[in-house]
VOSEZA-949259 format. One record per residue (C-alpha): residue in one letter; x, y, z. Coordinates in Angstrom, 2 decimals. Layout:
+---+---------+---------+---------+
! r !      px !      py !      pz !
+---+---------+---------+---------+
! a !       X !       Y !       Z !
...
+---+---------+---------+---------+
END
This chain:
+---+---------+---------+---------+
! r !      px !      py !      pz !
+---+---------+---------+---------+
! m !   50.64 !   30.32 !   92.82 !
! g !   52.02 !   28.74 !   89.65 !
! f !   54.78 !   26.21 !   89.38 !
! g !   57.52 !   28.57 !   88.28 !
! g !   59.02 !   30.11 !   91.37 !
! y !   62.58 !   29.54 !   92.53 !
! g !   61.40 !   27.76 !   95.64 !
! h !   59.47 !   25.18 !   93.64 !
! w !   62.41 !   24.45 !   91.35 !
! l !   64.72 !   24.14 !   94.36 !
! i !   62.42 !   21.50 !   95.87 !
! v !   62.25 !   19.61 !   92.55 !
! l !   66.06 !   19.70 !   92.29 !
! l !   66.41 !   18.43 !   95.84 !
! i !   64.03 !   15.52 !   95.14 !
! v !   65.93 !   14.60 !   91.97 !
! v !   69.26 !   14.62 !   93.85 !
! v !   67.81 !   12.43 !   96.60 !
! l !   66.33 !    9.94 !   94.11 !
! f !   69.30 !    9.63 !   91.76 !
! g !   72.24 !   10.72 !   93.87 !
! k !   74.90 !   13.25 !   92.99 !
! g !   77.17 !   10.74 !   91.23 !
! r !   74.43 !    9.35 !   89.02 !
! i !   73.36 !   12.83 !   87.88 !
! s !   76.93 !   13.82 !   86.95 !
! e !   77.33 !   10.50 !   85.11 !
! m !   74.13 !   11.13 !   83.14 !
! m !   75.26 !   14.66 !   82.23 !
! g !   78.64 !   13.27 !   81.09 !
! d !   76.90 !   10.72 !   78.89 !
! f !   74.65 !   13.46 !   77.53 !
! g !   77.71 !   15.59 !   76.66 !
! k !   79.41 !   12.64 !   74.94 !
! g !   76.26 !   12.03 !   72.90 !
! i !   76.13 !   15.64 !   71.73 !
! k !   79.85 !   15.56 !   70.85 !
! s !   79.39 !   12.33 !   68.87 !
! f !   76.39 !   13.81 !   67.06 !
! k !   78.36 !   16.90 !   66.04 !
! q !   81.24 !   14.74 !   64.78 !
! g !   78.78 !   12.69 !   62.74 !
! l !   77.39 !   15.85 !   61.15 !
! n !   80.87 !   17.07 !   60.26 !
! e !   81.81 !   13.70 !   58.74 !
! s !   78.68 !   13.61 !   56.60 !
! e !   79.45 !   17.11 !   55.26 !
! e !   83.00 !   16.05 !   54.30 !
! v !   81.84 !   13.07 !   52.25 !
! k !   80.29 !   14.41 !   49.09 !
! p !   77.99 !   12.03 !   47.28 !
! q !   79.10 !   11.03 !   43.82 !
! a !   76.76 !   11.30 !   40.89 !
! p !   75.07 !    7.96 !   40.27 !
! a !   76.33 !    5.98 !   37.32 !
! s !   74.14 !    5.97 !   34.26 !
! q !   71.67 !    3.10 !   34.49 !
! i !   70.80 !    3.15 !   30.79 !
! p !   73.30 !    1.29 !   28.59 !
! p !   74.28 !    2.90 !   25.28 !
! p !   72.28 !    1.67 !   22.28 !
! p !   73.98 !   -0.99 !   20.15 !
! a !   75.38 !   -0.07 !   16.76 !
! a !   73.00 !   -0.34 !   13.81 !
! n !   74.91 !   -3.25 !   12.25 !
! s !   75.33 !   -5.33 !   15.42 !
! a !   73.08 !   -7.37 !   17.65 !
! t !   73.37 !   -9.20 !   20.95 !
! l !   73.03 !  -12.97 !   21.13 !
! n !   73.36 !  -14.70 !   24.52 !
! g !   75.18 !  -11.68 !   25.93 !
! e !   77.71 !  -11.44 !   23.07 !
! t !   77.76 !   -8.79 !   20.38 !
! v !   77.30 !  -10.22 !   16.90 !
! i !   78.30 !   -8.07 !   13.92 !
! d !   76.34 !   -8.31 !   10.67 !
! a !   78.53 !  -10.14 !    8.15 !
! a !   76.75 !   -8.53 !    5.21 !
! d !   78.21 !   -5.12 !    6.13 !
! p !   81.26 !   -4.47 !    3.89 !
! k !   82.68 !   -1.85 !    6.30 !
! q !   83.34 !   -4.44 !    9.02 !
! p !   86.41 !   -6.74 !    8.75 !
+---+---------+---------+---------+
END
């Protein structure tokens, strides 16, 4: 006497149709189908867009004969190799 027989499910289906109406149920199923379709499209779009490698966050070290002063690179004037 469990709740799994065809007769029980037929009664449940009949109650649902009476409560919501045939039009409302078909509208809900249409919305459900549109949601699944949109979800699948979103998955396909995310697979197409490949993430780029992040840019290096560490700046290269300054040259041995230069320094930074107020955001500008200053070259050591005592170095004979520099013009």
